[in-house]
Jmol script that loads the backbone (N, CA, C; Angstrom):
load data "model"
ATOM      1  N   MET A   1     286.302  66.677 199.199  1.00  0.00           N
ATOM      2  CA  MET A   1     284.981  66.190 199.549  1.00  0.00           C
ATOM      3  C   MET A   1     284.060  67.360 199.882  1.00  0.00           C
ATOM      4  N   ALA A   2     282.811  67.200 199.542  1.00  0.00           N
ATOM      5  CA  ALA A   2     281.791  68.196 199.867  1.00  0.00           C
ATOM      6  C   ALA A   2     281.250  67.921 201.266  1.00  0.00           C
ATOM      7  N   THR A   3     280.647  68.926 201.858  1.00  0.00           N
ATOM      8  CA  THR A   3     280.037  68.806 203.172  1.00  0.00           C
ATOM      9  C   THR A   3     278.573  69.179 203.071  1.00  0.00           C
ATOM     10  N   GLY A   4     277.728  68.461 203.805  1.00  0.00           N
ATOM     11  CA  GLY A   4     276.306  68.769 203.814  1.00  0.00           C
ATOM     12  C   GLY A   4     275.653  68.242 205.073  1.00  0.00           C
ATOM     13  N   THR A   5     274.359  68.430 205.149  1.00  0.00           N
ATOM     14  CA  THR A   5     273.579  68.023 206.311  1.00  0.00           C
ATOM     15  C   THR A   5     272.534  67.000 205.896  1.00  0.00           C
ATOM     16  N   ILE A   6     272.388  65.937 206.685  1.00  0.00           N
ATOM     17  CA  ILE A   6     271.350  64.949 206.417  1.00  0.00           C
ATOM     18  C   ILE A   6     269.992  65.638 206.565  1.00  0.00           C
ATOM     19  N   LYS A   7     269.242  65.689 205.484  1.00  0.00           N
ATOM     20  CA  LYS A   7     267.934  66.338 205.511  1.00  0.00           C
ATOM     21  C   LYS A   7     266.829  65.338 205.851  1.00  0.00           C
ATOM     22  N   LYS A   8     266.906  64.152 205.260  1.00  0.00           N
ATOM     23  CA  LYS A   8     265.850  63.160 205.433  1.00  0.00           C
ATOM     24  C   LYS A   8     266.456  61.769 205.366  1.00  0.00           C
ATOM     25  N   ILE A   9     266.013  60.898 206.279  1.00  0.00           N
ATOM     26  CA  ILE A   9     266.395  59.492 206.254  1.00  0.00           C
ATOM     27  C   ILE A   9     265.106  58.677 206.237  1.00  0.00           C
ATOM     28  N   THR A  10     265.042  57.674 205.382  1.00  0.00           N
ATOM     29  CA  THR A  10     263.857  56.835 205.297  1.00  0.00           C
ATOM     30  C   THR A  10     264.139  55.466 205.906  1.00  0.00           C
ATOM     31  N   GLU A  11     263.095  54.734 206.182  1.00  0.00           N
ATOM     32  CA  GLU A  11     263.237  53.371 206.706  1.00  0.00           C
ATOM     33  C   GLU A  11     263.627  52.389 205.612  1.00  0.00           C
ATOM     34  N   LYS A  12     263.638  52.840 204.379  1.00  0.00           N
ATOM     35  CA  LYS A  12     263.932  51.968 203.238  1.00  0.00           C
ATOM     36  C   LYS A  12     265.405  51.961 202.858  1.00  0.00           C
ATOM     37  N   GLY A  13     266.265  52.644 203.641  1.00  0.00           N
ATOM     38  CA  GLY A  13     267.693  52.585 203.389  1.00  0.00           C
ATOM     39  C   GLY A  13     268.257  53.658 202.487  1.00  0.00           C
ATOM     40  N   PHE A  14     267.549  54.750 202.349  1.00  0.00           N
ATOM     41  CA  PHE A  14     268.092  55.869 201.581  1.00  0.00           C
ATOM     42  C   PHE A  14     267.694  57.175 202.246  1.00  0.00           C
ATOM     43  N   GLY A  15     268.242  58.254 201.740  1.00  0.00           N
ATOM     44  CA  GLY A  15     267.940  59.561 202.295  1.00  0.00           C
ATOM     45  C   GLY A  15     268.429  60.665 201.385  1.00  0.00           C
ATOM     46  N   PHE A  16     268.436  61.882 201.939  1.00  0.00           N
ATOM     47  CA  PHE A  16     268.854  63.051 201.177  1.00  0.00           C
ATOM     48  C   PHE A  16     269.772  63.918 202.021  1.00  0.00           C
ATOM     49  N   ILE A  17     270.798  64.432 201.375  1.00  0.00           N
ATOM     50  CA  ILE A  17     271.760  65.346 201.988  1.00  0.00           C
ATOM     51  C   ILE A  17     271.569  66.704 201.337  1.00  0.00           C
ATOM     52  N   ASN A  18     271.510  67.759 202.131  1.00  0.00           N
ATOM     53  CA  ASN A  18     271.436  69.101 201.581  1.00  0.00           C
ATOM     54  C   ASN A  18     272.820  69.724 201.659  1.00  0.00           C
ATOM     55  N   ASP A  19     273.325  70.187 200.527  1.00  0.00           N
ATOM     56  CA  ASP A  19     274.665  70.779 200.477  1.00  0.00           C
ATOM     57  C   ASP A  19     274.626  72.305 200.550  1.00  0.00           C
ATOM     58  N   GLY A  20     273.471  72.861 200.889  1.00  0.00           N
ATOM     59  CA  GLY A  20     273.314  74.304 200.947  1.00  0.00           C
ATOM     60  C   GLY A  20     272.681  74.877 199.696  1.00  0.00           C
ATOM     61  N   GLN A  21     272.643  74.074 198.632  1.00  0.00           N
ATOM     62  CA  GLN A  21     272.051  74.524 197.374  1.00  0.00           C
ATOM     63  C   GLN A  21     270.971  73.586 196.863  1.00  0.00           C
ATOM     64  N   GLN A  22     271.140  72.298 197.163  1.00  0.00           N
ATOM     65  CA  GLN A  22     270.208  71.307 196.635  1.00  0.00           C
ATOM     66  C   GLN A  22     270.200  70.073 197.523  1.00  0.00           C
ATOM     67  N   ASP A  23     269.173  69.232 197.350  1.00  0.00           N
ATOM     68  CA  ASP A  23     269.095  67.956 198.044  1.00  0.00           C
ATOM     69  C   ASP A  23     269.679  66.883 197.136  1.00  0.00           C
ATOM     70  N   ILE A  24     270.557  66.064 197.709  1.00  0.00           N
ATOM     71  CA  ILE A  24     271.251  65.037 196.944  1.00  0.00           C
ATOM     72  C   ILE A  24     270.902  63.674 197.532  1.00  0.00           C
ATOM     73  N   PHE A  25     270.458  62.763 196.691  1.00  0.00           N
ATOM     74  CA  PHE A  25     270.083  61.420 197.087  1.00  0.00           C
ATOM     75  C   PHE A  25     271.300  60.618 197.552  1.00  0.00           C
ATOM     76  N   PHE A  26     271.126  59.766 198.565  1.00  0.00           N
ATOM     77  CA  PHE A  26     272.148  58.772 198.904  1.00  0.00           C
ATOM     78  C   PHE A  26     271.467  57.472 199.314  1.00  0.00           C
ATOM     79  N   HIS A  27     272.173  56.365 199.130  1.00  0.00           N
ATOM     80  CA  HIS A  27     271.688  55.033 199.486  1.00  0.00           C
ATOM     81  C   HIS A  27     272.645  54.444 200.505  1.00  0.00           C
ATOM     82  N   LEU A  28     272.147  53.561 201.354  1.00  0.00           N
ATOM     83  CA  LEU A  28     272.999  52.974 202.396  1.00  0.00           C
ATOM     84  C   LEU A  28     274.229  52.279 201.825  1.00  0.00           C
ATOM     85  N   SER A  29     274.178  51.827 200.594  1.00  0.00           N
ATOM     86  CA  SER A  29     275.344  51.191 199.968  1.00  0.00           C
ATOM     87  C   SER A  29     276.450  52.198 199.658  1.00  0.00           C
ATOM     88  N   SER A  30     276.156  53.500 199.785  1.00  0.00           N
ATOM     89  CA  SER A  30     277.134  54.553 199.507  1.00  0.00           C
ATOM     90  C   SER A  30     277.868  55.026 200.755  1.00  0.00           C
ATOM     91  N   LEU A  31     277.603  54.397 201.902  1.00  0.00           N
ATOM     92  CA  LEU A  31     278.241  54.818 203.150  1.00  0.00           C
ATOM     93  C   LEU A  31     279.662  54.284 203.249  1.00  0.00           C
ATOM     94  N   ASP A  32     280.536  55.052 203.880  1.00  0.00           N
ATOM     95  CA  ASP A  32     281.946  54.692 204.013  1.00  0.00           C
ATOM     96  C   ASP A  32     282.386  54.915 205.461  1.00  0.00           C
ATOM     97  N   GLY A  33     282.575  53.838 206.217  1.00  0.00           N
ATOM     98  CA  GLY A  33     283.057  53.955 207.586  1.00  0.00           C
ATOM     99  C   GLY A  33     281.988  54.328 208.591  1.00  0.00           C
ATOM    100  N   VAL A  34     280.743  54.264 208.189  1.00  0.00           N
ATOM    101  CA  VAL A  34     279.611  54.574 209.067  1.00  0.00           C
ATOM    102  C   VAL A  34     278.447  53.673 208.644  1.00  0.00           C
ATOM    103  N   THR A  35     277.614  53.280 209.608  1.00  0.00           N
ATOM    104  CA  THR A  35     276.445  52.480 209.268  1.00  0.00           C
ATOM    105  C   THR A  35     275.226  53.383 209.130  1.00  0.00           C
ATOM    106  N   PHE A  36     274.232  52.891 208.439  1.00  0.00           N
ATOM    107  CA  PHE A  36     273.005  53.664 208.223  1.00  0.00           C
ATOM    108  C   PHE A  36     272.353  54.018 209.553  1.00  0.00           C
ATOM    109  N   ASP A  37     272.412  53.106 210.520  1.00  0.00           N
ATOM    110  CA  ASP A  37     271.800  53.344 211.833  1.00  0.00           C
ATOM    111  C   ASP A  37     272.493  54.451 212.627  1.00  0.00           C
ATOM    112  N   GLN A  38     273.724  54.792 212.283  1.00  0.00           N
ATOM    113  CA  GLN A  38     274.464  55.837 212.989  1.00  0.00           C
ATOM    114  C   GLN A  38     274.117  57.245 212.492  1.00  0.00           C
ATOM    115  N   LEU A  39     273.426  57.336 211.371  1.00  0.00           N
ATOM    116  CA  LEU A  39     273.087  58.640 210.802  1.00  0.00           C
ATOM    117  C   LEU A  39     271.793  59.172 211.396  1.00  0.00           C
ATOM    118  N   VAL A  40     271.741  60.480 211.604  1.00  0.00           N
ATOM    119  CA  VAL A  40     270.528  61.142 212.100  1.00  0.00           C
ATOM    120  C   VAL A  40     270.274  62.404 211.277  1.00  0.00           C
ATOM    121  N   GLU A  41     269.028  62.762 211.160  1.00  0.00           N
ATOM    122  CA  GLU A  41     268.688  63.993 210.444  1.00  0.00           C
ATOM    123  C   GLU A  41     269.306  65.177 211.164  1.00  0.00           C
ATOM    124  N   GLY A  42     269.878  66.096 210.398  1.00  0.00           N
ATOM    125  CA  GLY A  42     270.554  67.270 210.945  1.00  0.00           C
ATOM    126  C   GLY A  42     272.052  67.072 211.130  1.00  0.00           C
ATOM    127  N   GLN A  43     272.526  65.854 210.960  1.00  0.00           N
ATOM    128  CA  GLN A  43     273.946  65.536 211.137  1.00  0.00           C
ATOM    129  C   GLN A  43     274.765  66.015 209.935  1.00  0.00           C
ATOM    130  N   THR A  44     275.961  66.507 210.194  1.00  0.00           N
ATOM    131  CA  THR A  44     276.859  66.928 209.128  1.00  0.00           C
ATOM    132  C   THR A  44     277.643  65.730 208.612  1.00  0.00           C
ATOM    133  N   VAL A  45     277.718  65.607 207.293  1.00  0.00           N
ATOM    134  CA  VAL A  45     278.447  64.515 206.657  1.00  0.00           C
ATOM    135  C   VAL A  45     279.329  65.055 205.540  1.00  0.00           C
ATOM    136  N   GLU A  46     280.310  64.259 205.165  1.00  0.00           N
ATOM    137  CA  GLU A  46     281.145  64.554 204.005  1.00  0.00           C
ATOM    138  C   GLU A  46     280.829  63.513 202.943  1.00  0.00           C
ATOM    139  N   PHE A  47     280.941  63.907 201.684  1.00  0.00           N
ATOM    140  CA  PHE A  47     280.575  63.005 200.597  1.00  0.00           C
ATOM    141  C   PHE A  47     281.167  63.479 199.283  1.00  0.00           C
ATOM    142  N   GLU A  48     281.153  62.604 198.325  1.00  0.00           N
ATOM    143  CA  GLU A  48     281.479  62.948 196.946  1.00  0.00           C
ATOM    144  C   GLU A  48     280.207  62.742 196.132  1.00  0.00           C
ATOM    145  N   THR A  49     280.152  63.302 194.958  1.00  0.00           N
ATOM    146  CA  THR A  49     278.969  63.137 194.118  1.00  0.00           C
ATOM    147  C   THR A  49     279.345  62.507 192.789  1.00  0.00           C
ATOM    148  N   GLU A  50     278.353  61.864 192.206  1.00  0.00           N
ATOM    149  CA  GLU A  50     278.499  61.341 190.853  1.00  0.00           C
ATOM    150  C   GLU A  50     277.144  61.423 190.170  1.00  0.00           C
ATOM    151  N   LYS A  51     277.184  61.469 188.868  1.00  0.00           N
ATOM    152  CA  LYS A  51     275.947  61.535 188.101  1.00  0.00           C
ATOM    153  C   LYS A  51     275.412  60.124 187.900  1.00  0.00           C
ATOM    154  N   SER A  52     274.098  60.004 188.004  1.00  0.00           N
ATOM    155  CA  SER A  52     273.440  58.738 187.718  1.00  0.00           C
ATOM    156  C   SER A  52     272.357  59.002 186.678  1.00  0.00           C
ATOM    157  N   ASP A  53     271.675  57.962 186.261  1.00  0.00           N
ATOM    158  CA  ASP A  53     270.618  58.139 185.270  1.00  0.00           C
ATOM    159  C   ASP A  53     269.431  58.913 185.842  1.00  0.00           C
ATOM    160  N   ARG A  54     269.389  59.084 187.172  1.00  0.00           N
ATOM    161  CA  ARG A  54     268.306  59.834 187.819  1.00  0.00           C
ATOM    162  C   ARG A  54     268.773  61.176 188.373  1.00  0.00           C
ATOM    163  N   GLY A  55     269.990  61.558 188.073  1.00  0.00           N
ATOM    164  CA  GLY A  55     270.516  62.834 188.562  1.00  0.00           C
ATOM    165  C   GLY A  55     271.714  62.636 189.468  1.00  0.00           C
ATOM    166  N   LEU A  56     272.035  63.643 190.226  1.00  0.00           N
ATOM    167  CA  LEU A  56     273.194  63.628 191.112  1.00  0.00           C
ATOM    168  C   LEU A  56     272.929  62.760 192.334  1.00  0.00           C
ATOM    169  N   ARG A  57     273.931  61.971 192.755  1.00  0.00           N
ATOM    170  CA  ARG A  57     273.807  61.183 193.982  1.00  0.00           C
ATOM    171  C   ARG A  57     275.095  61.264 194.774  1.00  0.00           C
ATOM    172  N   ALA A  58     274.956  61.129 196.087  1.00  0.00           N
ATOM    173  CA  ALA A  58     276.113  61.171 196.974  1.00  0.00           C
ATOM    174  C   ALA A  58     276.715  59.775 197.091  1.00  0.00           C
ATOM    175  N   VAL A  59     278.043  59.711 197.094  1.00  0.00           N
ATOM    176  CA  VAL A  59     278.771  58.456 197.280  1.00  0.00           C
ATOM    177  C   VAL A  59     279.872  58.684 198.300  1.00  0.00           C
ATOM    178  N   ARG A  60     280.401  57.600 198.847  1.00  0.00           N
ATOM    179  CA  ARG A  60     281.456  57.665 199.864  1.00  0.00           C
ATOM    180  C   ARG A  60     281.069  58.620 201.001  1.00  0.00           C
ATOM    181  N   VAL A  61     279.838  58.456 201.479  1.00  0.00           N
ATOM    182  CA  VAL A  61     279.302  59.301 202.552  1.00  0.00           C
ATOM    183  C   VAL A  61     279.905  58.866 203.890  1.00  0.00           C
ATOM    184  N   THR A  62     280.431  59.827 204.631  1.00  0.00           N
ATOM    185  CA  THR A  62     281.013  59.547 205.935  1.00  0.00           C
ATOM    186  C   THR A  62     280.720  60.708 206.896  1.00  0.00           C
ATOM    187  N   THR A  63     280.793  60.425 208.179  1.00  0.00           N
ATOM    188  CA  THR A  63     280.575  61.511 209.141  1.00  0.00           C
ATOM    189  C   THR A  63     281.798  62.400 209.171  1.00  0.00           C
ATOM    190  N   SER A  64     281.603  63.662 209.469  1.00  0.00           N
ATOM    191  CA  SER A  64     282.713  64.606 209.447  1.00  0.00           C
ATOM    192  C   SER A  64     283.245  64.903 210.853  1.00  0.00           C
ATOM    193  N   GLU A  65     282.719  64.218 211.864  1.00  0.00           N
ATOM    194  CA  GLU A  65     283.207  64.425 213.228  1.00  0.00           C
ATOM    195  C   GLU A  65     284.473  63.662 213.473  1.00  0.00           C
TER     196      GLU A  65
END
end "model"
wireframe off; spacefill off
backbone 0.3
color backbone group
């Protein structure tokens, strides 16, 4: 699994994770073992990536604590 930091969270149920090289989109449906309300900007998370028709997106996002 990759590790990154929550860069931005929106009220619409999605956000972006920065992996140190790029910002990667994630949606609340991609969370694993954590709720959207538990995430905060600046928090470290673990995730996997997959390609979508709009580019790279994070899946199976979970907290790394």
